[in-house]
One Martini backbone bead per residue (centre of mass of N, CA, C, O) as a GRO file, in nm:
protein
  157
    1MET     BB    1  -2.460   2.523   1.257
    2ASP     BB    2  -2.161   2.676   1.239
    3PRO     BB    3  -1.872   2.511   1.155
    4GLU     BB    4  -1.672   2.782   1.175
    5GLN     BB    5  -1.759   2.809   1.458
    6THR     BB    6  -1.693   2.860   1.765
    7VAL     BB    7  -1.791   2.806   2.075
    8GLY     BB    8  -1.745   3.098   2.171
    9GLU     BB    9  -1.897   3.238   1.948
   10ARG     BB   10  -2.168   3.095   1.989
   11THR     BB   11  -2.204   3.182   2.283
   12ASP     BB   12  -2.202   3.482   2.234
   13ALA     BB   13  -2.440   3.483   2.044
   14GLY     BB   14  -2.639   3.349   2.241
   15THR     BB   15  -2.634   3.566   2.453
   16ALA     BB   16  -2.736   3.798   2.284
   17VAL     BB   17  -3.005   3.668   2.198
   18ARG     BB   18  -3.115   3.608   2.479
   19ARG     BB   19  -3.128   3.905   2.561
   20GLU     BB   20  -3.309   4.007   2.328
   21VAL     BB   21  -3.550   3.803   2.389
   22LEU     BB   22  -3.568   3.793   2.724
   23GLY     BB   23  -3.375   3.973   2.858
   24ASP     BB   24  -3.166   4.086   3.097
   25ALA     BB   25  -3.306   4.018   3.363
   26HIS     BB   26  -3.339   3.709   3.309
   27VAL     BB   27  -3.043   3.642   3.256
   28ASP     BB   28  -2.930   3.747   3.518
   29ARG     BB   29  -3.093   3.554   3.700
   30ALA     BB   30  -2.987   3.287   3.572
   31ILE     BB   31  -2.687   3.342   3.642
   32ALA     BB   32  -2.717   3.394   3.949
   33GLY     BB   33  -2.864   3.091   3.981
   34THR     BB   34  -2.616   2.949   3.938
   35THR     BB   35  -2.495   2.626   3.985
   36PRO     BB   36  -2.326   2.336   3.987
   37LEU     BB   37  -2.584   2.189   3.875
   38THR     BB   38  -2.655   2.423   3.633
   39ALA     BB   39  -2.414   2.511   3.456
   40GLU     BB   40  -2.418   2.317   3.215
   41PHE     BB   41  -2.708   2.396   3.124
   42GLN     BB   42  -2.650   2.695   3.063
   43ARG     BB   43  -2.435   2.633   2.848
   44PHE     BB   44  -2.614   2.466   2.662
   45ILE     BB   45  -2.844   2.678   2.596
   46THR     BB   46  -2.661   2.898   2.494
   47ASP     BB   47  -2.517   2.737   2.272
   48TYR     BB   48  -2.745   2.566   2.134
   49ALA     BB   49  -3.012   2.722   2.129
   50TRP     BB   50  -2.907   3.020   2.092
   51GLY     BB   51  -2.638   2.976   1.910
   52GLY     BB   52  -2.742   2.728   1.707
   53ILE     BB   53  -3.057   2.823   1.647
   54TRP     BB   54  -3.144   3.135   1.684
   55THR     BB   55  -2.904   3.221   1.463
   56ARG     BB   56  -3.029   3.119   1.235
   57PRO     BB   57  -3.137   3.217   0.895
   58GLY     BB   58  -3.411   3.052   0.820
   59LEU     BB   59  -3.544   3.225   1.059
   60ASP     BB   60  -3.723   3.436   1.216
   61ARG     BB   61  -3.813   3.539   1.532
   62ARG     BB   62  -4.117   3.533   1.493
   63SER     BB   63  -4.128   3.238   1.407
   64ARG     BB   64  -3.981   3.116   1.644
   65SER     BB   65  -4.200   3.211   1.850
   66MET     BB   66  -4.436   3.059   1.739
   67ILE     BB   67  -4.309   2.773   1.766
   68THR     BB   68  -4.256   2.784   2.065
   69LEU     BB   69  -4.534   2.832   2.172
   70THR     BB   70  -4.650   2.561   2.059
   71ALA     BB   71  -4.453   2.370   2.203
   72LEU     BB   72  -4.523   2.456   2.491
   73ILE     BB   73  -4.826   2.389   2.480
   74ALA     BB   74  -4.790   2.085   2.410
   75GLY     BB   75  -4.594   2.031   2.672
   76GLY     BB   76  -4.684   2.204   2.930
   77HIS     BB   77  -4.487   2.478   2.959
   78HIS     BB   78  -4.588   2.733   3.150
   79GLU     BB   79  -4.339   2.902   3.234
   80GLU     BB   80  -4.215   2.921   2.950
   81LEU     BB   81  -4.456   3.052   2.819
   82ALA     BB   82  -4.448   3.319   2.969
   83LEU     BB   83  -4.167   3.401   2.872
   84HIS     BB   84  -4.242   3.374   2.554
   85LEU     BB   85  -4.460   3.583   2.536
   86ARG     BB   86  -4.271   3.821   2.593
   87ALA     BB   87  -4.075   3.752   2.355
   88ALA     BB   88  -4.280   3.782   2.124
   89ARG     BB   89  -4.309   4.081   2.155
   90ARG     BB   90  -4.007   4.150   2.126
   91ASN     BB   91  -4.029   4.002   1.821
   92GLY     BB   92  -4.321   4.152   1.702
   93LEU     BB   93  -4.575   4.042   1.833
   94SER     BB   94  -4.894   4.067   1.851
   95ASP     BB   95  -5.173   3.997   2.027
   96ALA     BB   96  -5.324   3.898   1.768
   97GLU     BB   97  -5.102   3.689   1.691
   98ILE     BB   98  -5.105   3.526   1.951
   99ARG     BB   99  -5.397   3.440   1.936
  100GLU     BB  100  -5.362   3.275   1.675
  101VAL     BB  101  -5.167   3.069   1.791
  102LEU     BB  102  -5.358   2.966   2.012
  103LEU     BB  103  -5.582   2.876   1.823
  104GLN     BB  104  -5.411   2.677   1.652
  105SER     BB  105  -5.335   2.497   1.901
  106ALA     BB  106  -5.617   2.377   1.954
  107VAL     BB  107  -5.611   2.185   1.715
  108TYR     BB  108  -5.303   2.044   1.770
  109CYS     BB  109  -5.295   2.041   2.111
  110GLY     BB  110  -5.565   2.129   2.233
  111VAL     BB  111  -5.800   2.271   2.425
  112PRO     BB  112  -5.682   2.258   2.711
  113ALA     BB  113  -5.401   2.380   2.630
  114ALA     BB  114  -5.525   2.652   2.523
  115ASN     BB  115  -5.674   2.740   2.769
  116THR     BB  116  -5.417   2.771   2.943
  117ALA     BB  117  -5.277   2.968   2.751
  118PHE     BB  118  -5.485   3.195   2.771
  119ARG     BB  119  -5.454   3.238   3.074
  120ILE     BB  120  -5.158   3.315   3.066
  121ALA     BB  121  -5.168   3.538   2.862
  122ARG     BB  122  -5.352   3.723   3.018
  123GLN     BB  123  -5.164   3.767   3.251
  124VAL     BB  124  -4.910   3.861   3.102
  125LEU     BB  125  -5.027   4.083   2.904
  126GLU     BB  126  -5.164   4.258   3.125
  127THR     BB  127  -4.918   4.310   3.299
  128GLU     BB  128  -4.751   4.438   3.056
  129GLY     BB  129  -4.921   4.542   2.854
  130ASP     BB  130  -5.059   4.696   2.571
  131PRO     BB  131  -4.900   4.869   2.334
  132ASP     BB  132  -5.147   4.932   2.149
  133ALA     BB  133  -5.333   5.059   2.391
  134GLN     BB  134  -5.106   5.310   2.425
  135GLY     BB  135  -5.086   5.445   2.122
  136GLU     BB  136  -4.897   5.273   1.971
  137HIS     BB  137  -4.722   5.231   1.671
  138HIS     BB  138  -4.682   4.927   1.489
  139GLN     BB  139  -4.561   4.772   1.221
  140ARG     BB  140  -4.662   4.476   1.285
  141ASP     BB  141  -4.981   4.572   1.227
  142GLU     BB  142  -4.962   4.571   0.936
  143GLY     BB  143  -5.248   4.405   0.805
  144VAL     BB  144  -5.396   4.362   1.061
  145GLN     BB  145  -5.696   4.225   1.156
  146HIS     BB  146  -5.932   4.370   1.371
  147PRO     BB  147  -6.159   4.319   1.569
  148PRO     BB  148  -6.400   4.436   1.724
  149GLY     BB  149  -6.252   4.555   2.026
  150ASP     BB  150  -5.930   4.486   1.901
  151ARG     BB  151  -5.819   4.748   1.858
  152PRO     BB  152  -5.614   4.978   1.886
  153GLY     BB  153  -5.747   5.141   2.180
  154GLU     BB  154  -5.955   4.916   2.232
  155HIS     BB  155  -6.224   4.806   2.446
  156ARG     BB  156  -6.373   4.568   2.610
  157PRO     BB  157  -6.645   4.519   2.830
   0.00000   0.00000   0.00000
């Protein structure tokens, strides 16, 4: 956290990043669902997680998304995993890169955890649609080697 930043500035920065990463709709729902019980927690995550950590210059958002996915898989936080799979795409990860993160997690988090993560990813990514399969070219896929049947625009039988 930037020691010269006020809490208000950090919270404002956190709100902006949270909206950019998770999307306005999710943040609006979270704010609308805030109760006296959850208000302090909402302030905490906006200030500390989003304003204090996600705004730091040491890692880009793609890297932060990869780390977050792995941590959520390891912890078995399935609802948050679905949310952050969408965020990973928003942060520029391709489906092929997300698959690699899930495969890597199988080694370090366990095969059952990765199996569940793949199930959740399939549901989330298919529901959202694969932007690469829709014929859009994304800079993020430059240099990514896609196995046959998994290239943008190709579908497996």
